[in-house]
ZAFIKE-643141 format. One record per residue (C-alpha): residue number from 1; x, y, z. Coordinates in pm, whole numbers, plus 32768, in hexadecimal, padded with zeros to 4 digits. Example, Ala and Ser with C-alpha at 12.3 -4.5 7.8 and 13.67 -1.06 7.14 Angstrom:
BEGIN
  resi     u     v     w
     1  84CE  7E3E  830C
     2  8557  7F96  82CA
! end
This chain:
BEGIN
  resi     u     v     w
     1  9D8F  CDB9  CB34
     2  9DE6  CDB6  C9C0
     3  9EFC  CCE9  C923
     4  9FD6  CE21  C902
     5  9FCA  CE47  CA7C
     6  A026  CCE1  CAD5
     7  A16A  CCC1  CB98
     8  A271  CBC8  CB2C
     9  A279  CA74  CBD6
    10  A37D  CA1D  CCDF
    11  A424  C8D0  CD20
    12  A491  C8D5  CE8C
    13  A585  C7CD  CF0B
    14  A5C9  C75A  D071
    15  A701  C67C  D096
    16  A735  C56B  D195
    17  A828  C52D  D2B2
    18  A9A5  C552  D2AD
    19  AA6A  C68A  D252
    20  AA33  C712  D0F5
    21  AB0D  C7F4  D01C
    22  AAF9  C96E  D03A
    23  A996  C9D5  CFD2
    24  A9E9  CA72  CE82
    25  AAC9  C952  CE1E
    26  A9D0  C851  CE99
    27  A8B1  C8F3  CDDD
    28  A97E  C8FA  CC9D
    29  A9D4  C787  CCBA
    30  A86B  C722  CD04
    31  A7E0  C7F9  CBED
    32  A8E4  C770  CAFC
    33  A869  C60D  CB40
    34  A6FA  C66C  CB28
    35  A72E  C727  C9E0
    36  A7F9  C608  C94E
    37  A6D8  C51B  C993
    38  A5DB  C611  C909
    39  A69C  C649  C7C7
    40  A67C  C4D8  C775
    41  A501  C4F0  C76B
    42  A49A  C660  C74E
    43  A5AA  C758  C6F2
    44  A4B5  C87A  C6E9
    45  A460  C84B  C859
    46  A5CF  C82C  C8B2
    47  A616  C973  C7FD
    48  A4EE  CA1C  C8A5
    49  A55A  C9B7  CA04
    50  A6C2  CA1C  C9BC
    51  A650  CB70  C940
    52  A559  CBB4  CA5A
    53  A5F5  CC7B  CB73
    54  A583  CBD8  CCB6
    55  A4F0  CAB0  CBFC
    56  A5BE  C9B8  CCC5
    57  A605  CA00  CE32
    58  A6A5  C930  CF44
    59  A676  C942  D0BC
    60  A7DB  C935  D13E
    61  A796  C8C8  D2A2
    62  A8B9  C7D9  D2DD
    63  A9C7  C8DB  D32B
    64  A903  C95D  D455
    65  A8D2  C7F4  D4C5
    66  AA3C  C77B  D49B
    67  AB08  C8BE  D48C
    68  ABCF  C83D  D364
    69  ABBC  C81F  D1EB
    70  AC10  C6EF  D119
    71  AD28  C71B  D01A
    72  AC81  C70D  CEC4
    73  ADC9  C687  CE3B
    74  AD74  C537  CED7
    75  AC45  C517  CDF4
    76  ACA9  C5C8  CCB1
    77  AD1E  C498  CBED
    78  ABF8  C3C6  CC64
    79  AB05  C4D6  CBF6
    80  ABAF  C4E9  CAA1
    81  AB96  C36F  CA81
    82  AA24  C357  CAD8
    83  A9D7  C471  C9E2
    84  AA96  C3BA  C8D0
    85  A9D3  C276  C90F
    86  A87C  C27B  C867
    87  A7D6  C16E  C93D
    88  A811  C055  CA33
    89  A8E0  BF3A  C9A4
    90  A89A  BDC7  C9D9
    91  A9BA  BDC9  CAD1
    92  A917  BEE7  CB93
    93  A7C7  BE37  CB99
    94  A863  BCF2  CC11
    95  A929  BDA2  CD21
    96  A7FF  BE6B  CD9E
    97  A72D  BD30  CDBE
    98  A83E  BC49  CE3F
    99  A7F4  BB50  CF53
   100  A8DF  BC0B  D03D
   101  A812  BD49  D018
   102  A6CB  BC8C  D03D
   103  A74E  BBE8  D179
   104  A7C1  BD3A  D204
   105  A66B  BDCE  D1BD
   106  A5C4  BCAE  D275
   107  A6AC  BCE0  D3A0
   108  A66A  BE57  D3AE
   109  A4F4  BE1E  D387
   110  A507  BD32  D4AE
   111  A5BE  BE3C  D576
   112  A4AD  BF37  D520
   113  A3A7  BE48  D5AB
   114  A47B  BDD9  D6D6
   115  A548  BF0B  D73E
   116  A603  BE52  D851
   117  A6C1  BD9C  D73C
   118  A74E  BEDC  D6A3
   119  A88A  BEF1  D77F
   120  A8E0  BD90  D710
   121  A8AC  BDBC  D599
   122  A8FE  BF27  D550
   123  AA3C  BF7A  D491
   124  AB17  C0A1  D4F5
   125  AA7C  C172  D3DE
   126  A91E  C114  D44E
   127  A971  C171  D5B4
   128  A9E1  C2CA  D53E
   129  A89B  C2F6  D480
   130  A7D5  C28C  D5B1
   131  A894  C383  D689
   132  A840  C49F  D59A
   133  A6D9  C429  D57E
   134  A6B4  C426  D6F9
   135  A73E  C587  D704
   136  A634  C5FE  D60E
   137  A518  C542  D6B7
   138  A57C  C5C5  D80E
   139  A59C  C726  D782
   140  A6E9  C752  D838
   141  A720  C8C5  D873
   142  A5FE  C90F  D78B
   143  A6B6  C882  D65A
   144  A581  C7D8  D5C6
   145  A4A9  C90D  D5ED
   146  A5BD  C9DE  D550
   147  A5DE  C8EA  D42D
   148  A468  C8F0  D3E7
   149  A469  CA6B  D3F5
   150  A571  CA6C  D2E4
   151  A474  C9BD  D203
   152  A343  CA80  D274
   153  A3D5  CBCF  D209
   154  A403  CB7C  D096
   155  A2BE  CAB6  D08D
   156  A1FD  CBE0  D115
   157  A2B2  CCCC  D027
   158  A259  CBED  CF00
   159  A0EE  CBDF  CF6F
   160  A0E0  CD58  CF95
   161  A170  CD7E  CE39
   162  A06E  CC86  CDB1
   163  A17A  CB9A  CD33
   164  A112  CA2E  CCFC
   165  A1EF  C953  CDD9
   166  A289  C7FE  CD9E
   167  A32C  C79A  CEE7
   168  A434  C687  CED7
   169  A4AD  C5DF  D015
   170  A5CF  C4EB  D007
   171  A601  C3FA  D12A
   172  A5E7  C4B9  D274
   173  A58A  C5E9  D1A5
   174  A43A  C540  D165
   175  A3FD  C52E  D2DE
   176  A45D  C69B  D30C
   177  A376  C6FA  D1ED
   178  A256  C62A  D276
   179  A27B  C6BA  D3D5
   180  A28E  C81A  D348
   181  A154  C7EB  D277
   182  A09D  C75F  D3A6
   183  A0FC  C890  D474
   184  A092  C97B  D35D
   185  9F45  C8C0  D358
   186  9EFC  C8B6  D4CC
   187  9FDB  C9A1  D590
   188  9F5E  CAED  D50B
   189  A098  CB35  D441
   190  9FE5  CBA6  D307
   191  9F3F  CAF6  D1E1
   192  A01F  CA54  D0DD
   193  9FB9  C968  CFC4
   194  A0B4  C871  CF34
   195  A035  C801  CDE2
   196  A116  C6CD  CDDA
   197  A1D8  C62F  CEF8
   198  A2E9  C54C  CE6B
   199  A3A1  C46D  CF63
   200  A4DC  C3A8  CF0D
   201  A581  C29E  CFE3
   202  A49B  C2FB  D102
   203  A4A4  C25F  D25F
   204  A337  C2C0  D294
   205  A2D8  C151  D26A
   206  A398  C0F5  D3A3
   207  A2CB  C0BB  D4DD
   208  A3D3  C179  D5A1
   209  A392  C2B2  D4D1
   210  A219  C28C  D4C7
   211  A20D  C291  D644
   212  A2D3  C3D5  D64C
   213  A264  C4B1  D52C
   214  A188  C5DC  D572
   215  A01D  C57D  D5AE
   216  A06D  C410  D5F5
   217  9FA6  C40B  D739
   218  9E6B  C499  D69B
   219  9D52  C403  D5CD
   220  9C8B  C45A  D497
   221  9CD4  C59B  D3DB
   222  9DA1  C624  D4FC
   223  9EA3  C510  D4CC
   224  9F14  C57C  D371
   225  9F76  C6B2  D2AB
   226  9E54  C747  D1E9
   227  9F21  C814  D0F2
   228  9F9B  C711  CFF5
   229  9EDF  C6DB  CEAF
   230  9F9D  C5AA  CE2F
   231  A0AB  C4CA  CEC4
   232  A19B  C3F2  CDFC
   233  A294  C316  CEB1
   234  A3C5  C279  CE0A
   235  A4A9  C174  CEA4
   236  A5DF  C0DE  CE09
   237  A5FC  BF65  CE06
   238  A6E9  BF09  CF22
   239  A6CA  C057  CFD9
   240  A6F5  C005  D14C
   241  A668  C152  D1C0
   242  A520  C107  D113
   243  A50B  BFAE  D1AF
   244  A392  BFC3  D17D
   245  A383  C05A  D01F
   246  A207  C06C  D010
   247  A172  C197  D0C3
   248  A010  C192  D03A
   249  9FAD  C07A  D129
   250  A024  C153  D24D
   251  9F9A  C2A5  D1DD
   252  9E7A  C235  D100
   253  9D7F  C2B5  D1FF
   254  9DD3  C40D  D178
   255  9D21  C3A8  D037
   256  9BF4  C324  D0F4
   257  9BDD  C46A  D1B8
   258  9BEF  C539  D07A
   259  9D3E  C5D3  D0DC
   260  9DEB  C556  CF9F
   261  9D7A  C540  CE36
   262  9E6C  C424  CDE9
   263  9F82  C352  CE83
   264  A077  C27D  CDBC
   265  A198  C19B  CE21
   266  A29F  C130  CD23
   267  A3F0  C082  CD1E
   268  A51F  C0E0  CC50
   269  A68D  C083  CC27
   270  A790  C173  CCB1
   271  A8DD  C138  CC04
   272  A9BC  C231  CCB9
   273  AB15  C1AB  CD12
   274  AC08  C247  CE08
   275  AD67  C1B9  CE2A
   276  ACFD  C08A  CD63
   277  ABD7  C031  CE45
   278  AA6A  C049  CDDB
   279  A9B1  C147  CEB3
   280  A840  C118  CE68
   281  A7DF  C221  CF65
   282  A8A8  C33E  CEC9
   283  A7E5  C47C  CE7F
   284  A89D  C4B9  CD38
   285  A838  C362  CCB8
   286  A6CE  C39D  CD14
   287  A6BA  C4F1  CC6B
   288  A747  C47A  CB1F
   289  A65F  C34E  CB0B
   290  A56C  C345  C9E8
   291  A43C  C30F  CAC8
   292  A48F  C442  CB97
   293  A4D4  C509  CA5B
   294  A385  C4A9  C9BF
   295  A2CC  C508  CAFB
   296  A377  C65B  CB0D
   297  A34E  C69B  C997
   298  A1DA  C64F  C997
   299  A1A3  C727  CAC9
   300  A26F  C84C  CA43
   301  A1BD  C846  C8F1
   302  A071  C852  C9A3
   303  A0CF  C983  CA73
   304  A1BE  CA59  C9A6
   305  A0DF  CB6A  C912
   306  A1C4  CB99  C7E6
   307  A1BF  CA26  C78D
   308  A050  C9EC  C7DA
   309  9FE5  CB15  C6FF
   310  A0CF  CAB1  C5E6
   311  A192  CBF6  C5E3
! end
């Protein structure tokens, strides 16, 4: 296939738990943060993504899961503020790495290793997350299967259209993406290749999740997806969802089996504030980060036929 026939790349985004704004509004807010980060390092890529119809797509699964939308008005000022801030300040860095956060991470890591402790250490917010996580894992009323189908459809459409795919999974979205890719690999749902799988604030390092993701009871090549070329995992310092921020030691066998060309873990600082409190897990803060922007920019430049041919 000649360069004139190459389809444009697609950045596909899977959000995490909790209700999200109405899909169009949510996509606009996410894209605004991503483009703001990109414009700081590669304005041409930002302009290309903004001008490409279908170049950035989101999988809006949370309404079917919760039956409600989040009011974007709650986040508007915080999104404006994170866009106006060029990088993490010394205050942000100190807060993200504070002893209180380090202690909380140790406690949650202990709970992941000794589940019987969870009822005694979990906050109300954590209990809500666990409830929603149990609902997905148990596939209550087919909700997990339905959620994965919502991702399979655009992935298969992109593959059919020969679009290079960068799949981003934030938080629980990384689990949904992983499970979906495993099913596309092993359950006869059609061949899809994800050129780059980018996970942010992922719980895939948790033992709880690793015992419950698709393929967890299998061994060798059957255990993992076989349709990912490269995997990059980013975790924000202090992110309690990514209590184990290093995934390569858990999924590195994929490299040994030849299922991946490369696997990288990296840390970053998420400086998103909501109501005066630092939220290092926030998706908007991840997407505007320079490390995410550089990863997306390098990938897009390598796959946009107009940029790669210099036209």
